[in-house]
N, C-alpha and C positions, 0 to 999 in steps of 0.2 A: 559398517559391521558392528554396530552397537550391541545387537543381540548376541553376536558371536563373542564379544568381549565379556558380556554378562555371564554367558555359559562358561567361559574360561575361568571367570572368577569363582563361580559356584564349584566348579571342578576342583579348583585349588583349595577352597575351604573344606570340601568334603574329604579330599584325599591328601591333605597336608601340604599343599603347594608343590606338587611334583613339577618336573621339568616340562617346559612348553614344547609344542611340536617343533617349532623353529625359533630362531633368535628373535624374530619379529612377532611372536605370539600368533594370535588368530589371523592377523593380516598376512603374516608370513606363511601360514597354512594356505591361505588363498593364493599367494604368489608361487607356491610350490607346484601349482598346476596351471601354468599360463595357457591362455587361449591358443588354438592352433594357428590363428592368423597373426600372432605376435602382439596383438593390441592389449589394452588394459582391460582387466576383468571388472565389469560393473555388475553388481548383484542388486537386483530390485528387491524391495521389501518382502514381496510374496515368496520369492525364492529363498531369501534369508530365513523367513519364518518356516518354510518347509524343511530347510537344512537343520534348523534348530529343533523343530519338532521331531525329526528323525533321530537326531543325536540324543535327545532326551529319551525317546522310545528305546533306542539301542542300549543306552546306559541302564534303563530300568530292566530291560530283558536280561542283560548280563548279570545284574544283581539278583534277580529272581532265580536265574539258573544256578546261582552259586549255593542255593539251599537245597540239599538232597531231599527227595520225598520221603515221608514217613508213613508207615502203615499201622493202623490201630484196629483192635478187635474188641467187641463186646462179648464177654463170656460169662457163664455162670460162675459163682464163687467157687474156686477150687477146680474148675474144669480145665482139662488139658486139650490143647489144639493140635498137637502133633508137629508144631513148629516152635522154634526158639522164640520165647517172649519174655518180657520183663514188666514188672508192675510199675506204674507211674507214681511219682511223688505227688503229694497234694497240690503243690504250687504248679506242677505241670498240668494237672487236671483242670485247674482254674483257667488256664489259658485256652483250653479247648471249648468250642461252642457246641452245645447239645440241644437238639430239637426238643421242645417242650420244657426247657429250662432246667433239666437235671438228668442224672443217670438213674434208670429204673432200679428199684430195690431188688436185691439178690443178684445183681449184675456188676461186674467190675470191668474196667478198661485196662487193656494190656497193649503195650507196644510190641509189634512183631518185628523181630530182628532178622529172621531168615524165612523167605517165602519166594516161590517162583515169580510172583509179580514184581518183587523188588529186584530180582535178578534180571527180569526183562527190562525194567526201567534203567538198569545200569548198563546193559549191553546194547540195547535199542535195535541196531541192525549192523550189517557188515561195513557200512559206509559212515555211520555217525555214532557219536557217543552221547551220554546223558546230558552233558553241558550243551551240546548243539541242539538236542531235542527240545529242551526246555527254553533255550534262548530263542530258537525259531518260533516255537509255539507262542511265547509271550510277545515277540516282535510282530508276528502276524496279527495277533489280537490288537496290539497297540496301533498298528498302521491301517488295518483293514476291518477290524472288528470281529474277525472269526479266524479260527485255526482248525485244521482237519488232520487226524491221524488215520492212516490205513493200517489195519491189523491183519497180519498174515499168520496162518497156522490153524490146525484143526482141533487142537486140544483145548482143555478148559482155560488155559492161559496161552495167549498168542506167542508165536515164536519170534516175530519181529514187529517193529513199529516203523512206519514210513511217514514222514511229514509231507502232506500234499500242498501244492501251491493254492492258496485260497481263492485266487482270482480265476482259477480254472475249474472250481468245484461248484456245482449247482445242486442244492437240495431239491428233491422231487416231492411235490405235495400231493396229498389225497385229492381226488376230484371233488369230494364233499367232505368238509371238515378241515382240521388244521394239522393233522399228523403228517410226519415225513415218511415216505414209503421207500426212499432210497436216495442215491446220489449219482450224478453224472459228472465224470471228469473229462474235460476236453483235452485231447492229445493231438499228435500230428496226423493220426489216421482217423480221427473222429472222436465221438463221445464214448467213454467206457462206463457202463452201468455198474454200480456197487450197491450191495445191500446195506440195510441199516445196521446189521450186525458186523459189518466190515469196517465201519467208519465211526470214529468218535469226533463229535463236533463241539468245539469250545467256542463260545460266543459271548460278546458283550451285549447288553440290552440295546435293541434298535427300535425306536418308536415307530419307524416306518414299516417294520415287519417283525412282529412279536414272536414268531414261531420258527421260521425257516431261514431267515437271513437270505432272501432271494438275491 
């Protein structure tokens, strides 16, 4: 379990040397779940690597989910949006990336503090909260390269967001061209078609499929 001990050491350095899972450290974690047949647990290098990769992905997802989303708006100087906003300090503006290398003249950036989109991202759906939404979204991308949100609601801002299992979602491609025409979600009763306006697809670049992550 050399890789496991390394991960344990990294965790201790990052978080101030917190208590270990068991008295025996990572090996103790291993012994906490003995095999059903009562024999010794032997972990091959590939399995150890998978466990380590998942632990790193899970840790990264939890950290990413700890940062709440922020909403910004480009408005004309002195323009009112109808939502609570505040002007950004110069140092905050420098941390933001702008297409074309800068902010257009006559336009200012304001952070939006009150908006239906922020409320949606906070409440998510009746079963999940914002922490779980962002943690699952990041974890799906880390492990499978893609994450999918199902949006429900007829208004300009959806009423709920549901995280779809990425291994059950297939983007549907145009017969000619590279665009996505919809999505098919495999369920117990067969595939359920969804429109492109019902799904948000987050994906990491895939050299094997540059457009739809088939």
